[in-house]
C-alpha positions as CSV (number, residue, x, y, z in Angstrom):
1,M,-16.8,-1.9,-14.2
2,K,-18.3,-1.6,-10.5
3,N,-19.8,1.6,-9.9
4,I,-19.5,2.2,-6.2
5,L,-20.9,5.3,-4.0
6,T,-19.5,6.8,-1.0
7,I,-22.0,8.8,1.3
8,A,-19.5,10.6,3.9
9,G,-17.8,13.1,5.4
10,Y,-14.0,14.5,3.2
11,D,-11.3,14.2,5.4
12,P,-8.5,16.4,4.0
13,S,-5.6,14.2,4.8
14,S,-7.3,11.4,3.2
15,G,-7.1,9.0,6.3
16,A,-10.7,8.4,6.3
17,G,-14.3,9.5,4.7
18,V,-14.5,9.6,1.2
19,S,-11.2,9.9,-0.1
20,K,-10.8,6.5,1.8
21,D,-13.4,4.9,0.4
22,L,-12.4,5.6,-2.8
23,D,-8.7,4.7,-2.3
24,T,-10.7,1.4,-1.4
25,F,-12.7,1.0,-4.4
26,F,-9.9,1.8,-6.7
27,S,-7.7,-0.8,-5.4
28,L,-10.4,-3.4,-6.1
29,G,-10.8,-2.3,-9.6
30,C,-14.1,-0.6,-9.3
31,H,-14.7,3.2,-10.0
32,G,-15.5,5.6,-7.1
33,L,-18.4,7.9,-7.0
34,S,-18.6,10.2,-3.7
35,L,-21.2,12.3,-2.5
36,P,-19.8,14.3,0.6
37,T,-22.2,15.3,3.5
38,C,-19.5,17.6,5.2
39,L,-16.3,18.9,5.4
40,V,-14.8,16.8,8.3
41,V,-11.3,18.8,9.3
42,Q,-8.7,16.5,10.7
43,G,-5.0,15.5,10.3
44,P,-3.0,13.0,12.4
45,Q,-3.7,14.5,15.6
46,G,-7.9,14.1,15.4
47,V,-10.8,15.8,14.5
48,R,-10.4,20.0,14.9
49,D,-13.9,21.0,13.3
50,I,-17.1,20.3,11.1
51,Q,-18.3,22.1,8.1
52,P,-21.4,20.4,6.6
53,I,-21.8,21.0,3.0
54,P,-25.3,23.2,1.9
55,L,-28.0,21.0,1.7
56,D,-28.4,22.8,-1.7
57,Q,-25.0,21.9,-3.2
58,F,-25.8,18.1,-1.4
59,A,-29.2,17.6,-2.8
60,S,-27.6,19.0,-6.5
61,M,-24.5,16.3,-6.1
62,L,-27.1,13.8,-5.6
63,K,-29.5,14.6,-8.3
64,V,-26.4,14.0,-10.8
65,I,-25.8,10.6,-9.1
66,E,-29.0,9.6,-9.8
67,G,-29.9,10.8,-13.2
68,E,-26.8,10.3,-15.0
69,V,-24.8,7.9,-13.2
70,S,-25.6,3.9,-12.7
71,V,-24.9,2.9,-9.3
72,D,-23.9,-0.8,-8.0
73,G,-23.2,-0.5,-4.4
74,V,-23.6,2.3,-1.6
75,K,-21.3,2.6,1.8
76,I,-22.5,5.4,3.7
77,G,-20.4,7.1,6.5
78,V,-20.8,10.3,8.5
79,V,-24.2,11.5,7.4
80,W,-24.5,14.3,10.0
81,D,-27.5,15.2,10.4
82,S,-31.3,14.6,9.4
83,P,-32.3,16.8,6.7
84,Y,-29.3,14.8,4.9
85,I,-30.2,11.3,5.6
86,E,-33.8,12.0,4.3
87,M,-32.9,12.8,0.9
88,I,-30.1,9.9,1.3
89,S,-33.4,7.5,2.3
90,K,-35.3,8.6,-1.0
91,F,-32.1,7.8,-3.2
92,L,-31.8,4.6,-1.5
93,K,-35.4,3.0,-1.8
94,K,-34.8,3.6,-5.9
95,L,-31.6,1.3,-5.7
96,K,-33.1,-2.2,-5.6
97,G,-31.1,-5.3,-5.4
98,R,-28.3,-2.8,-4.9
99,P,-26.1,-3.6,-1.3
100,V,-26.0,-0.6,1.1
101,V,-23.4,-0.9,3.9
102,V,-23.6,1.4,6.8
103,D,-20.4,2.6,8.9
104,P,-22.7,4.1,11.6
105,I,-20.0,7.0,12.8
106,Y,-21.1,8.3,15.7
107,A,-17.9,10.1,17.0
108,A,-14.3,10.3,16.1
109,K,-11.7,8.4,17.9
110,N,-11.0,11.9,20.0
111,G,-14.6,12.4,20.5
112,R,-15.9,14.9,18.7
113,K,-19.4,14.0,17.6
114,L,-20.1,13.4,13.8
115,I,-23.8,13.0,13.6
116,T,-26.2,14.9,15.7
117,E,-28.7,13.3,18.2
118,E,-31.9,14.1,15.7
119,G,-29.2,12.4,12.7
120,L,-29.0,9.2,14.5
121,N,-32.4,8.3,15.9
122,C,-33.4,9.4,11.6
123,L,-30.7,7.5,10.6
124,V,-32.0,4.3,12.9
125,K,-35.4,5.0,11.3
126,K,-35.0,5.7,7.5
127,I,-32.1,4.0,6.8
128,F,-31.5,0.8,8.4
129,P,-34.6,-0.5,7.2
130,L,-32.8,0.1,3.8
131,T,-29.2,-1.1,4.9
132,T,-27.6,-4.6,3.4
133,L,-24.9,-4.8,5.9
134,L,-24.6,-2.5,9.2
135,T,-20.7,-2.6,10.4
136,P,-20.7,-0.5,14.3
137,N,-17.5,-1.2,16.7
138,L,-17.9,-2.1,20.1
139,E,-19.0,1.8,20.9
140,E,-21.4,2.4,18.6
141,A,-22.9,-1.1,19.3
142,S,-23.3,-0.4,22.6
143,L,-25.0,3.1,22.1
144,L,-27.3,1.3,19.4
145,T,-28.4,-1.2,21.9
146,G,-28.0,0.7,25.2
147,K,-26.0,-2.2,26.4
148,K,-22.3,-2.0,27.2
149,I,-20.3,-4.7,25.5
150,K,-17.2,-6.1,26.8
151,T,-17.0,-9.8,25.7
152,L,-17.3,-11.9,23.2
153,D,-20.7,-13.1,24.8
154,E,-22.1,-9.6,24.8
155,A,-21.1,-8.6,21.0
156,K,-22.6,-11.7,19.5
157,S,-26.2,-11.2,21.6
158,C,-25.2,-7.2,20.3
159,A,-25.2,-8.6,16.8
160,K,-28.4,-10.2,17.2
161,E,-30.2,-7.3,18.6
162,L,-29.3,-5.0,16.0
163,I,-30.9,-7.3,13.0
164,R,-34.5,-6.3,14.8
165,L,-33.5,-2.5,13.5
166,G,-33.7,-3.6,10.2
167,P,-30.3,-4.4,8.8
168,R,-30.1,-7.6,7.0
169,A,-26.8,-8.2,8.3
170,V,-24.3,-6.9,11.3
171,V,-20.8,-7.2,11.5
172,V,-19.9,-6.1,15.3
173,K,-16.1,-4.7,15.6
174,G,-14.3,-6.2,18.4
175,G,-10.9,-4.1,18.1
176,H,-11.3,-2.7,21.4
177,L,-12.6,-6.5,23.3
178,K,-9.8,-7.9,25.8
179,G,-7.5,-9.6,24.4
180,A,-7.3,-10.5,20.8
181,P,-9.5,-8.5,18.6
182,V,-12.2,-10.4,17.6
183,D,-14.8,-9.5,14.7
184,V,-18.6,-11.2,15.0
185,F,-20.9,-11.4,11.6
186,F,-24.4,-12.3,12.0
187,D,-26.3,-12.6,9.0
188,G,-30.0,-13.2,10.8
189,Q,-29.3,-17.2,10.9
190,D,-25.6,-18.0,11.1
191,I,-22.6,-16.6,13.4
192,F,-19.1,-16.2,12.4
193,V,-16.2,-14.7,14.2
194,W,-12.5,-13.4,12.8
195,E,-9.7,-13.1,15.3
196,K,-6.8,-11.1,14.0
197,P,-3.9,-9.9,16.0
198,R,-3.5,-6.6,17.8
199,I,-1.0,-4.2,16.5
200,K,0.6,-1.6,18.8
201,K,-0.1,1.7,16.3
202,Q,-3.6,3.3,15.9
203,V,-4.3,3.4,12.4
204,H,-7.1,6.0,10.9
205,G,-9.8,5.3,8.7
206,T,-9.8,1.7,9.7
207,G,-13.5,1.6,9.8
208,C,-13.8,3.4,6.4
209,I,-11.4,0.8,4.5
210,F,-13.3,-2.2,6.2
211,S,-16.8,-1.3,5.3
212,S,-16.0,-0.1,1.7
213,L,-14.2,-3.3,1.2
214,L,-17.4,-4.9,2.4
215,T,-19.0,-2.9,0.0
216,V,-16.9,-3.7,-2.8
217,F,-17.2,-7.5,-2.2
218,L,-21.3,-7.6,-2.0
219,A,-21.4,-5.4,-5.1
220,N,-19.2,-8.2,-7.1
221,G,-21.9,-10.7,-5.9
222,Y,-20.2,-12.2,-2.9
223,P,-22.2,-13.8,-0.2
224,F,-22.6,-12.6,2.9
225,E,-20.2,-14.6,5.1
226,E,-17.6,-15.2,1.7
227,A,-17.7,-11.0,1.6
228,F,-16.7,-10.8,5.5
229,F,-14.0,-13.3,5.6
230,A,-12.7,-11.5,1.8
231,A,-12.6,-8.2,3.7
232,E,-10.7,-9.3,6.7
233,K,-7.9,-10.8,5.3
234,E,-8.0,-7.7,2.9
235,M,-7.8,-5.5,6.5
236,E,-5.0,-7.6,8.1
237,V,-2.6,-6.7,4.9
238,A,-3.8,-3.1,5.0
239,L,-2.7,-2.8,8.7
240,E,0.5,-4.4,8.5
241,K,1.5,-1.7,6.1
242,N,0.6,1.3,7.7
243,Y,2.4,4.6,7.8
244,F,3.1,8.0,9.4
245,I,2.3,11.1,7.7
246,S,2.5,14.0,10.3
247,R,5.5,16.5,10.4
248,G,5.9,15.7,13.8
249,G,3.2,14.9,16.7
250,G,0.4,13.2,16.1
251,D,-0.7,9.5,17.3
252,Y,-2.6,7.7,14.2
253,S,-0.6,6.2,11.2
254,Y,-2.6,5.7,7.9
255,S,-3.0,2.4,5.9
256,S,-3.7,2.7,1.9
257,P,-5.4,-0.4,-0.1
258,T,-4.3,0.9,-3.5
259,L,-0.6,1.2,-2.2
260,I,-0.5,-1.8,-0.8
261,K,-2.0,-2.9,-4.5
262,V,0.7,-0.8,-6.1
263,S,3.6,-2.0,-3.9
264,L,2.7,-5.8,-4.5
265,A,2.5,-5.2,-8.5
266,E,6.0,-3.4,-8.1
267,R,7.5,-6.2,-5.9
268,W,6.4,-8.5,-9.2
269,Q,7.3,-6.6,-12.0
270,V,10.9,-6.2,-10.2
271,V,11.1,-9.9,-10.2
272,A,9.9,-10.3,-13.1
273,S,12.1,-8.0,-15.0
274,L,15.1,-9.9,-13.1
275,R,13.8,-13.6,-14.9
276,Q,13.6,-11.8,-18.3
277,A,17.2,-10.6,-17.9
278,A,18.5,-14.0,-16.5
279,E,17.1,-15.4,-19.9
280,K,19.0,-13.0,-21.8
281,V,21.9,-13.5,-20.0
282,L,21.8,-17.4,-20.9
283,E,21.4,-16.3,-24.3
284,L,24.3,-13.7,-24.2
285,N,26.2,-16.0,-22.3
286,P,29.1,-13.0,-20.8
287,V,31.1,-15.6,-19.2
288,E,34.4,-13.3,-20.0
289,L,32.6,-10.8,-17.9
290,I,32.3,-12.8,-14.6
291,P,34.8,-11.4,-11.8
292,E,36.3,-13.6,-9.5
293,V,34.0,-12.7,-6.8
294,Q,31.0,-13.5,-9.2
295,M,28.5,-11.6,-10.8
296,N,24.8,-10.2,-9.7
297,I,22.5,-8.1,-10.7
298,G,20.3,-6.2,-8.8
299,Y,16.9,-4.5,-9.5
300,A,14.8,-1.8,-6.6
301,L,11.7,-1.1,-6.1
302,P,11.4,2.8,-6.8
303,Q,11.9,4.8,-3.7
304,A,13.5,2.2,-2.2
305,E,15.6,2.6,0.6
306,R,16.4,-0.5,2.7
307,V,18.3,-3.8,1.0
308,E,15.3,-5.8,1.4
309,E,13.5,-3.7,-1.3
310,V,16.6,-4.5,-4.0
311,A,15.7,-8.0,-5.5
312,A,18.9,-9.7,-6.6
313,F,19.7,-13.5,-7.6
314,P,20.8,-15.4,-4.7
315,G,24.3,-17.1,-4.5
316,R,25.4,-15.0,-7.1
317,I,25.8,-15.6,-10.7
318,S,29.0,-18.1,-11.5
319,Q,30.3,-19.9,-14.9
320,S,30.8,-23.4,-15.1
321,R,32.5,-25.0,-18.2
322,G,32.2,-22.2,-20.6
323,K,28.3,-21.4,-19.6
324,I,26.8,-19.2,-16.9
325,L,25.0,-20.6,-14.2
326,F,21.8,-18.7,-12.0
327,K,21.9,-20.8,-8.7
328,G,18.1,-19.6,-7.9
329,E,15.4,-17.6,-8.6
330,P,15.5,-13.9,-7.8
331,Q,14.8,-12.5,-4.8
332,F,14.7,-9.5,-2.7
333,G,17.4,-9.0,-0.4
334,A,19.5,-11.6,-2.1
335,S,22.5,-9.5,-2.2
336,S,23.8,-7.0,0.3
337,H,26.8,-5.8,-2.0
338,V,24.9,-4.9,-4.9
339,A,21.5,-3.1,-3.3
340,R,24.0,-0.8,-1.7
341,L,25.3,0.4,-4.6
342,I,22.2,1.0,-6.0
343,L,20.8,2.7,-3.1
344,A,23.8,4.7,-3.1
345,M,23.1,5.9,-6.4
346,M,19.9,6.4,-6.3
347,K,19.9,8.5,-3.5
348,H,21.5,11.3,-5.9
349,F,19.8,9.5,-9.3
350,P,16.7,8.0,-8.8
351,Q,15.8,6.8,-11.8
352,L,18.7,4.2,-11.9
353,R,17.6,1.5,-10.3
354,A,19.5,-1.2,-11.7
355,C,23.0,-2.3,-11.1
356,A,25.5,-5.0,-12.1
357,N,29.3,-6.1,-11.0
358,L,31.7,-7.0,-13.6
359,R,35.3,-8.4,-14.1
360,Y,37.5,-5.3,-14.6
361,A,39.6,-4.9,-17.7
362,Q,40.7,-1.8,-19.1
363,A,39.7,-2.8,-22.5
364,Y,35.9,-2.9,-21.5
365,V,36.5,1.0,-19.4
366,E,37.8,1.9,-23.2
367,M,35.1,0.4,-25.1
368,A,32.1,1.3,-22.7
369,R,33.9,5.6,-23.4
370,K,33.9,4.2,-27.1
371,N,30.5,4.0,-26.6
372,N,29.7,7.4,-25.3
373,F,28.9,6.0,-22.1
374,K,29.9,7.9,-18.6
375,V,32.8,6.3,-17.1
376,V,33.7,7.0,-13.9
377,F,37.1,6.2,-11.6
378,F,37.4,5.4,-7.9
379,D,40.7,4.7,-6.5
380,R,40.1,2.7,-3.6
381,R,43.8,3.3,-1.9
382,K,42.3,6.5,-0.8
383,E,39.4,5.2,1.1
384,P,39.9,6.1,5.1
385,P,41.9,3.4,6.9
386,R,39.2,3.4,9.6
387,L,36.6,2.7,6.8
388,K,38.5,-0.5,5.1
389,Q,37.8,-2.3,7.8
390,A,34.2,-2.1,8.1
391,E,31.9,-4.0,6.6
392,G,30.0,-2.7,3.6
393,K,31.1,1.1,4.7
394,S,33.4,1.5,1.9
395,L,31.8,1.1,-1.0
396,D,29.2,3.6,0.6
397,F,31.9,6.2,1.0
398,L,33.5,5.9,-2.5
399,M,30.0,6.1,-4.0
400,E,28.7,9.3,-2.2
401,S,32.4,10.9,-2.4
402,I,31.5,10.3,-6.4
403,L,28.2,11.1,-6.9
404,K,27.5,13.8,-4.6
405,K,30.4,16.1,-7.1
406,M,28.0,14.9,-10.3
407,D,25.6,16.5,-12.3
408,Q,24.6,14.0,-14.9
409,P,24.4,10.1,-13.8
410,P,27.0,7.6,-14.7
411,D,27.0,4.2,-16.6
412,F,30.1,2.2,-15.4
413,I,32.2,3.2,-12.1
414,Y,35.0,0.9,-11.8
415,D,38.0,0.6,-9.6
416,R,41.4,-1.0,-10.2
417,G,41.2,-2.7,-6.5
418,D,43.5,-2.7,-3.6
419,V,45.1,-5.2,-1.1
420,G,42.7,-7.9,-0.9
421,K,40.2,-6.2,-3.2
422,E,39.2,-7.0,-7.1
423,P,39.0,-4.6,-9.6
424,I,35.1,-4.3,-10.5
425,I,33.3,-2.6,-13.1
426,R,29.9,-1.5,-12.0
427,C,27.3,-1.3,-14.7
428,F,23.9,1.3,-13.8
429,A,20.7,1.6,-15.7
430,R,17.3,2.4,-15.0
431,D,16.0,-1.4,-15.5
432,P,17.6,-4.6,-16.0
433,L,17.1,-5.4,-19.9
434,E,18.7,-1.4,-20.3
435,L,21.5,-2.8,-18.4
436,L,22.0,-5.9,-20.5
437,E,22.3,-3.5,-23.4
438,K,24.8,-1.5,-21.8
439,I,27.2,-4.7,-20.9
440,E,26.4,-5.7,-24.6
441,K,27.9,-2.9,-25.8
442,I,31.3,-3.2,-24.3
443,R,31.9,-6.6,-24.9
444,L,34.8,-7.5,-27.1
């Protein structure tokens, strides 16, 4: 496992700085090391204050990193002032062959300065010549070259000029160019550009995520241009999956590479669990439990709130010539009916993320009770007339009317039908395999 060090500011809202860098390192399977230069007091409404870490404490932490830990790559963000930079430069000179990515952060989005003028001059003089890859945005690139950048051609020229300051390669981030945002990469010989769609939200910490991604890919041996392309692809996903943490107010949304990776893994696990359940159903062949409206099995993501976050089998599960028949692979959003049942259950008992609808027979209900399952009945005839006619509202009302009165989660909820409504038994469980274990115990 690679050990990647971030030297940057600390953001208590974990939107930027060392906490965001660590999040990014972990998301790509690296161990994160952190060395904060300052406390950047900020949240969704921007930076309010900066408190530098005492120099003696910074030196002590750096000594531990230098003396006890192997470092495979370094990402540098907010460094605040020249005394910190002097120590960092001495440390970097000892890391021969290790990639160093520098995000030359000058100011926060709200204009608050994050480095002193002396610190900026020291950064250019002492750190840039030790830099593998420099990643300024347009504003920072303009400040470093003394030239305002407004066009793609100017960004390309700027990248070539920045190489003369010492870094081996440069990425000029063109998020504020007119039209589609375009990032420019220059390695001293070739120029590559990456155009991406513009998003309407302001996402906090994108520069930190991007430079951290580049550090990880370079530390893992990617050539310059491949590290650039890989980081850009990861950023596109990160920007699509942004969210708000603000209690109220604040312009910035947040993004987390680790949460995105976890979300993708959870989606895979949900689908894999349903596939495993399908194999078990084919083995058990419970054709007698298939209702007239056919059967389905649903499984939700943790913390699911929408139908699209619940996977089920498209076209439902039926039977033909005495054999169970699946019509397709499990998909998210495949069954609104089962999904709403699960979502209603999860509002009260979030651990119950799986559900199947079964043919009603009083004998099945009695078998469930005999096996000490919690069995609940609701009377569909008591639904308010206005809800009976509304698609999807009827079951929502009935589930809520039952669950709000319960202290313990039910295993089975059944009804005896109504005019135009088939009687159904609904089984709930933590996951599809537990669901099938419960179903197997009520079969006659």
